[in-house]
Residue frames as qw, qx, qy, qz and C-alpha x, y, z in Angstrom:
[[0.595, 0.740, -0.228, 0.213, -29.92, 95.95, 86.31],
 [0.160, -0.743, 0.576, -0.300, -27.65, 96.28, 89.31],
 [0.809, -0.235, 0.511, -0.171, -28.33, 92.73, 90.31],
 [0.885, 0.454, 0.075, 0.066, -27.52, 91.56, 86.80],
 [0.323, 0.817, -0.403, 0.257, -24.18, 93.46, 86.89],
 [0.454, -0.586, 0.616, -0.267, -23.16, 91.91, 90.22],
 [0.914, 0.037, 0.390, -0.102, -23.95, 88.47, 88.98],
 [0.742, 0.642, -0.110, 0.156, -21.89, 89.00, 85.82],
 [0.057, 0.812, -0.507, 0.285, -18.90, 90.29, 87.86],
 [0.682, -0.398, 0.576, -0.212, -19.04, 87.33, 90.23],
 [0.927, 0.277, 0.253, 0.008, -19.12, 85.02, 87.27],
 [0.572, 0.763, -0.190, 0.233, -16.17, 86.83, 85.57],
 [0.289, -0.833, 0.433, -0.185, -13.81, 87.25, 88.64],
 [0.829, -0.281, 0.476, 0.085, -12.69, 83.62, 89.01],
 [0.802, 0.513, 0.173, 0.253, -11.69, 83.64, 85.34],
 [0.188, 0.904, -0.265, 0.278, -9.41, 86.67, 85.85],
 [0.537, -0.658, 0.515, -0.118, -7.77, 85.08, 88.91],
 [0.906, 0.036, 0.407, 0.109, -7.35, 81.83, 87.08],
 [0.647, 0.718, 0.012, 0.256, -5.79, 83.57, 84.07],
 [0.043, -0.884, 0.401, -0.239, -3.29, 85.49, 86.23],
 [0.718, -0.450, 0.527, -0.060, -2.36, 82.35, 88.12],
 [0.895, 0.296, 0.292, 0.160, -1.88, 80.43, 84.91],
 [0.452, 0.837, -0.161, 0.264, 0.33, 83.17, 83.46],
 [0.311, -0.787, 0.498, -0.189, 2.45, 83.22, 86.62],
 [0.845, -0.190, 0.500, 0.014, 2.84, 79.46, 86.57],
 [0.800, 0.550, 0.133, 0.200, 3.75, 79.55, 82.89],
 [0.173, 0.892, -0.334, 0.249, 6.40, 82.19, 83.59],
 [0.577, -0.592, 0.549, -0.123, 7.78, 80.02, 86.40],
 [0.916, 0.139, 0.364, 0.099, 7.98, 77.06, 84.08],
 [0.606, 0.753, -0.060, 0.250, 9.95, 79.12, 81.55],
 [0.038, -0.852, 0.433, -0.290, 12.45, 80.36, 84.17],
 [0.802, -0.426, 0.410, -0.083, 13.04, 77.05, 86.00],
 [0.034, 0.566, -0.773, -0.286, 16.15, 75.13, 84.84],
 [0.798, 0.158, -0.462, -0.352, 15.68, 72.02, 82.84],
 [0.842, -0.430, 0.290, -0.148, 15.80, 68.92, 85.01],
 [0.937, 0.231, 0.026, 0.262, 18.29, 67.40, 82.59],
 [0.373, 0.726, -0.261, 0.516, 20.75, 70.31, 83.03],
 [0.772, -0.603, -0.140, 0.143, 22.29, 69.08, 86.26],
 [0.215, -0.893, 0.366, 0.148, 25.56, 70.50, 87.67],
 [0.691, -0.245, 0.613, 0.296, 27.34, 67.38, 86.46],
 [0.619, 0.471, 0.527, 0.343, 26.37, 68.11, 82.86],
 [0.117, 0.983, 0.033, -0.138, 27.11, 71.85, 82.84],
 [0.726, 0.502, -0.176, 0.436, 30.30, 72.71, 80.91],
 [0.632, -0.642, -0.071, 0.428, 33.26, 73.46, 83.18],
 [0.261, 0.953, -0.151, 0.038, 35.18, 76.60, 82.44],
 [0.439, -0.681, 0.574, 0.115, 38.25, 75.04, 84.08],
 [0.742, 0.046, 0.633, 0.214, 38.15, 72.12, 81.64],
 [0.584, 0.725, 0.326, 0.163, 37.47, 74.14, 78.52],
 [0.343, 0.807, -0.159, 0.453, 40.03, 76.96, 79.14],
 [0.733, -0.328, -0.345, 0.485, 42.78, 76.36, 81.71],
 [0.158, -0.986, -0.039, 0.028, 43.59, 79.47, 83.67],
 [0.617, 0.516, -0.288, 0.520, 47.03, 80.98, 83.06],
 [0.616, -0.522, -0.315, 0.499, 49.18, 81.56, 86.09],
 [0.066, 0.997, 0.037, 0.033, 49.73, 85.29, 86.64],
 [0.737, 0.257, -0.160, 0.604, 53.27, 86.43, 85.87],
 [0.420, -0.775, -0.173, 0.439, 54.98, 88.57, 88.46],
 [0.457, 0.776, 0.058, 0.431, 56.11, 91.78, 86.86],
 [0.584, -0.257, -0.214, 0.740, 59.28, 93.41, 88.14],
 [0.024, 0.944, 0.208, -0.254, 58.79, 97.09, 88.85],
 [0.548, 0.771, -0.108, 0.305, 60.87, 99.39, 86.65],
 [0.066, 0.795, -0.473, 0.373, 64.49, 99.64, 87.72],
 [0.598, -0.472, 0.579, -0.290, 64.43, 96.47, 89.87],
 [0.951, 0.263, -0.109, -0.123, 64.86, 93.78, 87.25],
 [0.722, -0.489, 0.406, 0.273, 67.80, 91.54, 87.96],
 [0.281, 0.724, -0.500, -0.384, 70.67, 91.97, 85.47],
 [0.953, 0.233, -0.171, -0.089, 71.42, 89.05, 83.24],
 [0.706, -0.563, 0.373, 0.213, 74.28, 87.04, 84.66],
 [0.276, 0.739, -0.553, -0.267, 77.52, 87.12, 82.73],
 [0.993, 0.079, -0.001, -0.089, 78.11, 83.73, 81.17],
 [0.553, -0.646, 0.441, 0.288, 81.82, 84.40, 81.12],
 [0.785, 0.255, 0.439, 0.355, 82.36, 83.45, 77.47],
 [0.223, -0.626, 0.144, 0.734, 83.00, 87.05, 76.48],
 [0.338, 0.142, 0.670, 0.646, 81.93, 86.62, 72.84],
 [0.266, 0.227, 0.014, -0.937, 78.94, 88.96, 73.01],
 [0.024, 0.194, 0.937, 0.290, 77.02, 86.90, 70.42],
 [0.322, -0.533, -0.527, -0.578, 73.30, 87.04, 71.08],
 [0.496, -0.503, -0.577, 0.409, 73.69, 87.98, 74.72],
 [0.102, -0.936, -0.248, 0.229, 73.27, 91.67, 74.16],
 [0.563, 0.709, -0.054, 0.421, 76.50, 92.45, 72.33],
 [0.517, -0.847, 0.088, 0.083, 78.44, 93.02, 75.54],
 [0.566, 0.676, -0.417, 0.220, 81.65, 91.77, 74.02],
 [0.725, -0.002, -0.521, 0.450, 84.71, 90.77, 76.01],
 [0.469, -0.847, -0.224, 0.112, 84.82, 92.12, 79.54],
 [0.279, 0.836, -0.281, 0.379, 87.30, 94.94, 79.98],
 [0.766, -0.160, -0.410, 0.468, 90.34, 94.12, 82.04],
 [0.333, -0.906, -0.121, 0.233, 91.27, 96.55, 84.80],
 [0.431, 0.837, -0.218, 0.256, 93.83, 99.07, 83.66],
 [0.788, -0.075, -0.309, 0.528, 97.36, 98.49, 84.82],
 [0.325, -0.885, -0.105, 0.317, 98.64, 101.03, 87.29],
 [0.415, 0.874, -0.201, 0.151, 100.97, 103.61, 85.82],
 [0.814, 0.073, -0.301, 0.491, 104.66, 102.81, 86.16],
 [0.443, -0.840, -0.090, 0.300, 106.33, 104.62, 89.01],
 [0.409, 0.865, -0.226, 0.180, 108.83, 107.22, 87.76],
 [0.824, 0.055, -0.340, 0.450, 112.46, 106.37, 88.40],
 [0.298, 0.023, -0.323, 0.898, 113.08, 109.79, 89.95],
 [0.133, -0.725, 0.564, -0.372, 112.81, 111.06, 92.57],
 [0.883, -0.092, -0.459, 0.040, 114.33, 108.15, 94.46],
 [0.359, -0.775, 0.403, -0.329, 115.75, 107.70, 97.93],
 [0.604, -0.460, 0.645, -0.082, 118.39, 105.39, 99.38],
 [0.899, 0.428, 0.037, -0.090, 119.51, 103.86, 96.10],
 [0.612, -0.372, 0.500, 0.487, 122.67, 102.34, 94.67],
 [0.525, 0.748, -0.217, -0.345, 124.09, 103.40, 91.29],
 [0.736, -0.219, 0.605, 0.209, 125.52, 100.23, 89.72],
 [0.249, 0.606, -0.513, -0.555, 127.47, 100.31, 86.49],
 [0.923, 0.203, 0.162, -0.283, 126.28, 97.64, 84.05],
 [0.687, 0.575, -0.431, 0.107, 129.78, 97.04, 82.66],
 [0.195, 0.475, -0.716, 0.472, 131.91, 96.91, 85.82],
 [0.664, -0.447, -0.581, -0.144, 129.03, 95.76, 88.08],
 [0.428, -0.192, -0.474, 0.745, 130.44, 98.08, 90.73],
 [0.130, -0.857, -0.498, -0.032, 128.71, 100.98, 92.49],
 [0.197, 0.699, -0.096, 0.681, 129.39, 104.70, 92.77],
 [0.670, -0.626, -0.327, 0.229, 130.83, 105.65, 96.17],
 [0.033, -0.939, 0.275, -0.203, 133.28, 107.87, 98.09],
 [0.511, 0.401, -0.683, 0.334, 136.81, 106.87, 99.19],
 [0.036, -0.162, 0.767, -0.620, 136.85, 105.01, 102.50],
 [0.238, -0.442, -0.860, -0.093, 133.67, 104.15, 104.35],
 [0.145, -0.598, -0.469, 0.633, 132.90, 107.44, 106.06],
 [0.270, 0.895, 0.206, -0.289, 132.03, 110.92, 104.84],
 [0.696, 0.439, 0.174, 0.541, 133.76, 112.21, 101.78],
 [0.363, -0.399, -0.044, 0.841, 135.71, 115.45, 101.43],
 [0.312, 0.834, 0.199, -0.409, 134.42, 118.71, 100.02],
 [0.451, 0.761, -0.364, -0.293, 135.44, 118.74, 96.34],
 [0.406, -0.378, 0.829, 0.069, 136.71, 115.17, 96.82],
 [0.271, 0.203, -0.776, -0.532, 136.44, 112.42, 94.19],
 [0.830, 0.056, 0.287, -0.474, 133.63, 110.01, 93.46],
 [0.096, 0.419, -0.877, -0.217, 134.76, 106.49, 92.52],
 [0.849, -0.047, -0.307, -0.427, 133.47, 102.93, 92.09],
 [0.111, -0.376, 0.877, -0.277, 133.86, 99.88, 94.31],
 [0.244, -0.188, -0.947, -0.091, 132.24, 96.54, 95.05],
 [0.415, -0.500, -0.265, -0.712, 128.60, 97.20, 95.86],
 [0.204, -0.144, -0.791, 0.558, 127.57, 97.33, 99.51],
 [0.259, -0.552, -0.515, -0.602, 123.85, 97.83, 100.04],
 [0.499, -0.624, -0.507, 0.323, 124.15, 98.77, 103.72],
 [0.002, 0.965, 0.018, 0.261, 124.50, 102.23, 105.21],
 [0.750, -0.537, 0.137, 0.362, 127.79, 101.11, 106.77],
 [0.554, 0.075, 0.339, 0.757, 129.52, 102.32, 103.62],
 [0.091, 0.583, 0.084, -0.803, 128.91, 105.51, 101.64],
 [0.115, 0.044, 0.782, 0.611, 127.34, 104.11, 98.47],
 [0.087, 0.646, 0.754, -0.085, 123.74, 105.15, 99.21],
 [0.094, 0.002, 0.199, 0.975, 122.38, 108.17, 97.30],
 [0.300, 0.643, 0.568, -0.417, 119.20, 110.20, 96.95],
 [0.239, 0.264, 0.524, 0.774, 118.03, 111.42, 93.54],
 [0.003, -0.613, -0.493, 0.617, 116.30, 114.69, 94.42],
 [0.301, 0.611, 0.517, 0.519, 114.19, 116.39, 91.75],
 [0.208, -0.463, -0.202, 0.838, 114.66, 120.16, 91.85],
 [0.303, 0.393, -0.220, -0.840, 113.27, 121.22, 88.47],
 [0.592, 0.263, 0.751, -0.130, 110.37, 119.05, 87.34],
 [0.616, 0.611, 0.481, 0.123, 109.98, 118.56, 83.56],
 [0.034, 0.931, -0.168, -0.324, 112.72, 121.14, 82.88],
 [0.417, -0.408, 0.699, 0.412, 115.06, 118.75, 81.07],
 [0.231, 0.244, -0.679, -0.652, 115.06, 117.49, 77.47],
 [0.412, -0.196, -0.809, -0.369, 111.73, 115.95, 76.50],
 [0.577, -0.571, -0.086, -0.577, 110.12, 117.11, 79.74],
 [0.756, -0.101, -0.572, 0.302, 112.43, 115.05, 81.95],
 [0.506, -0.858, -0.084, -0.035, 113.04, 115.98, 85.59],
 [0.414, 0.624, -0.456, 0.481, 116.32, 117.57, 86.62],
 [0.801, -0.584, -0.128, -0.045, 117.74, 116.16, 89.84],
 [0.005, 0.758, -0.605, 0.244, 120.77, 116.27, 92.11],
 [0.853, -0.020, -0.515, 0.079, 122.62, 113.16, 93.28],
 [0.298, -0.740, 0.367, -0.478, 123.09, 113.52, 97.05],
 [0.534, 0.120, -0.795, 0.261, 125.18, 111.18, 99.19],
 [0.602, -0.667, -0.309, -0.312, 123.23, 110.37, 102.36],
 [0.763, -0.310, -0.314, 0.472, 126.37, 110.03, 104.54],
 [0.393, -0.233, -0.082, 0.886, 127.88, 113.49, 104.05],
 [0.228, 0.794, 0.467, -0.316, 124.91, 115.24, 102.33],
 [0.037, -0.560, 0.400, 0.725, 127.11, 116.51, 99.46],
 [0.753, 0.545, 0.246, -0.275, 126.07, 116.26, 95.80],
 [0.712, 0.120, 0.441, 0.532, 127.85, 114.95, 92.72],
 [0.100, 0.924, 0.016, -0.368, 129.35, 117.98, 91.02],
 [0.734, 0.398, 0.145, 0.531, 131.63, 119.18, 88.25],
 [0.423, -0.249, -0.110, 0.864, 134.11, 122.09, 88.50],
 [0.059, 0.065, -0.099, -0.991, 132.71, 125.62, 88.44],
 [0.440, 0.345, 0.515, -0.650, 129.14, 126.19, 87.28],
 [0.611, 0.529, -0.161, -0.567, 128.88, 125.59, 83.55],
 [0.947, 0.300, -0.085, -0.076, 129.71, 123.07, 80.87],
 [0.398, -0.651, 0.623, 0.172, 132.91, 121.06, 81.18],
 [0.469, 0.491, -0.648, -0.345, 134.81, 118.83, 78.78],
 [0.964, -0.034, -0.226, -0.134, 134.63, 115.06, 78.38],
 [0.721, 0.180, -0.490, 0.455, 137.06, 113.37, 80.78],
 [0.141, -0.572, 0.329, -0.738, 136.50, 115.87, 83.61],
 [0.282, -0.091, -0.893, 0.339, 136.41, 114.07, 87.00],
 [0.487, -0.634, -0.377, -0.468, 133.16, 114.04, 88.94],
 [0.216, 0.156, -0.647, 0.715, 133.53, 115.30, 92.49],
 [0.314, -0.690, -0.651, -0.032, 131.12, 116.16, 95.30],
 [0.134, 0.216, -0.163, 0.953, 130.32, 119.57, 96.69],
 [0.202, 0.316, 0.572, -0.729, 127.70, 121.40, 98.71],
 [0.256, 0.520, 0.779, 0.239, 124.34, 120.98, 97.03],
 [0.045, 0.373, -0.005, -0.927, 123.26, 124.12, 95.15],
 [0.283, 0.486, 0.806, 0.185, 119.84, 124.24, 93.55],
 [0.062, 0.661, 0.180, -0.726, 119.58, 127.99, 92.95],
 [0.402, 0.600, -0.327, -0.609, 119.99, 127.65, 89.17],
 [0.920, 0.200, 0.318, -0.111, 119.12, 124.85, 86.78],
 [0.622, 0.729, -0.270, 0.091, 122.16, 125.78, 84.69],
 [0.342, -0.684, 0.634, -0.111, 124.56, 124.69, 87.43],
 [0.563, 0.353, -0.722, -0.192, 126.41, 121.49, 86.58],
 [0.240, -0.149, 0.859, -0.427, 125.03, 119.58, 89.57],
 [0.688, 0.261, 0.298, -0.608, 121.86, 118.76, 87.64],
 [0.079, -0.175, 0.931, 0.312, 121.33, 115.47, 85.84],
 [0.743, 0.172, 0.083, -0.641, 118.53, 113.65, 84.04],
 [0.543, -0.125, 0.829, 0.058, 117.94, 109.98, 83.20],
 [0.549, 0.443, -0.407, -0.579, 117.67, 108.59, 79.69],
 [0.797, -0.092, 0.570, -0.180, 116.39, 105.00, 79.62],
 [0.176, 0.478, -0.744, -0.431, 118.10, 102.62, 77.18],
 [0.765, 0.075, -0.476, -0.427, 116.92, 99.45, 75.45],
 [0.457, 0.129, -0.826, 0.304, 118.71, 97.36, 78.07],
 [0.541, -0.686, -0.477, -0.096, 116.46, 98.85, 80.77],
 [0.564, -0.390, -0.196, 0.701, 119.41, 100.67, 82.31],
 [0.086, 0.967, 0.228, -0.074, 119.93, 104.45, 82.16],
 [0.487, 0.377, -0.087, 0.783, 122.31, 107.05, 80.92],
 [0.326, -0.797, -0.333, 0.384, 122.73, 109.67, 83.63],
 [0.484, 0.527, 0.229, 0.659, 123.26, 112.87, 81.66],
 [0.306, -0.437, -0.246, 0.809, 124.57, 116.23, 82.81],
 [0.278, 0.831, 0.477, -0.065, 122.20, 119.02, 81.82],
 [0.016, 0.947, -0.108, -0.301, 124.68, 121.89, 81.56],
 [0.293, -0.544, 0.674, 0.405, 127.50, 119.94, 79.90],
 [0.429, 0.354, -0.570, -0.604, 125.92, 119.24, 76.51],
 [0.898, -0.070, 0.039, -0.434, 123.96, 116.28, 77.91],
 [0.438, 0.441, -0.776, 0.108, 127.15, 114.19, 78.33],
 [0.855, -0.309, -0.355, -0.217, 127.01, 111.06, 80.49],
 [0.523, -0.656, 0.506, -0.198, 128.28, 109.86, 83.84],
 [0.878, 0.306, -0.367, 0.005, 130.94, 107.23, 83.13],
 [0.818, -0.510, 0.167, 0.208, 133.94, 105.44, 84.59],
 [0.039, 0.834, -0.498, -0.235, 137.57, 106.45, 83.99],
 [0.241, -0.305, 0.893, 0.225, 139.27, 104.03, 81.61],
 [0.525, 0.139, -0.565, -0.621, 137.75, 101.67, 79.08],
 [0.650, -0.115, -0.720, -0.215, 135.28, 98.85, 79.58],
 [0.691, -0.625, -0.333, -0.145, 134.34, 99.65, 83.14],
 [0.017, -0.789, 0.457, -0.411, 137.73, 100.60, 84.48],
 [0.562, 0.067, -0.759, 0.322, 139.00, 98.95, 87.63],
 [0.520, -0.639, -0.520, 0.226, 138.37, 98.87, 91.37],
 [0.314, -0.702, -0.175, 0.615, 138.36, 102.45, 92.70],
 [0.330, 0.288, 0.420, 0.795, 138.34, 104.00, 89.21],
 [0.055, 0.337, 0.258, -0.904, 137.07, 107.59, 89.30],
 [0.377, 0.708, 0.594, -0.067, 133.76, 108.79, 87.92],
 [0.209, -0.244, 0.307, 0.896, 134.16, 111.10, 84.91],
 [0.532, 0.607, 0.158, -0.569, 132.02, 112.98, 82.40],
 [0.376, -0.143, 0.813, 0.422, 132.01, 110.92, 79.22],
 [0.407, 0.139, -0.494, -0.756, 130.45, 110.55, 75.79],
 [0.744, 0.009, 0.427, -0.514, 127.25, 108.55, 75.94],
 [0.394, 0.340, -0.797, -0.306, 127.57, 105.00, 74.64],
 [0.892, -0.167, 0.074, -0.413, 125.84, 101.64, 74.91],
 [0.917, 0.219, -0.297, 0.150, 129.05, 99.65, 74.43],
 [0.333, 0.461, -0.536, 0.623, 131.31, 101.18, 77.09],
 [0.382, -0.290, -0.737, 0.475, 130.53, 102.01, 80.73],
 [0.122, -0.133, 0.056, -0.982, 127.92, 104.77, 80.65],
 [0.602, -0.372, -0.491, -0.509, 124.85, 102.69, 81.52],
 [0.045, -0.229, 0.707, -0.667, 123.68, 102.56, 85.14],
 [0.461, -0.448, -0.745, -0.178, 121.11, 100.64, 87.13],
 [0.264, -0.457, 0.285, -0.800, 119.19, 102.48, 89.83],
 [0.589, -0.150, -0.793, 0.032, 118.80, 99.89, 92.56],
 [0.545, -0.616, 0.150, -0.548, 116.83, 99.97, 95.77],
 [0.072, 0.368, -0.887, 0.269, 118.76, 97.86, 98.31],
 [0.392, 0.058, 0.838, -0.375, 117.09, 94.56, 99.25],
 [0.672, 0.523, 0.290, -0.437, 115.11, 94.74, 96.00],
 [0.825, 0.280, 0.378, 0.313, 117.75, 93.43, 93.59]]
């Protein structure tokens, strides 16, 4: 019986080996690529779907701003509208002012003192042909002493002659009548009610009324009608645009 079993096993063993080998070969045949599927015939992914080039993304906050096209219409460019123009600088106030001439627009002459040297205490103020040098005595300072204390918030100032350092004045300390001569006296700024204080009132012509604060806002004018004459005295006068109460405040060498 044992001999019969050995003989059967020997006879059966080659069949098992052959079966395993055949199965392995069959599996290899199934896995091997087809000879007809060569690299030349395989579909190319590059031909069937071109690759898109990657787009560089700007990190937040670093994107370049769109350039202004300069047409200013806004349109479909973001609604920016017309570019804002830089604001004009505020006009410089006419007072305070230093080293100026006071030129009358009717006579075209300037306020001064008699002679070419210092004036006299309580002496007259007059007009003469304009001289924009300090060789004469026509140069004045408009010195603000009470800011925004005048009508409409205007500044109250004194008119000081730079040669003798006296100020344009009226007699005593209060209001005076029309026709009163303007003189010069020691500058006194202790009270805004003194009659040494003036304020400017701009007119349509661009020139100014120079008005006395304590004397019912009357104006600096020239004695006589229509600008007076050479060496006519300065007086307190009614304000008018058709006589000789308008003045130009001129910085020498600047017109």
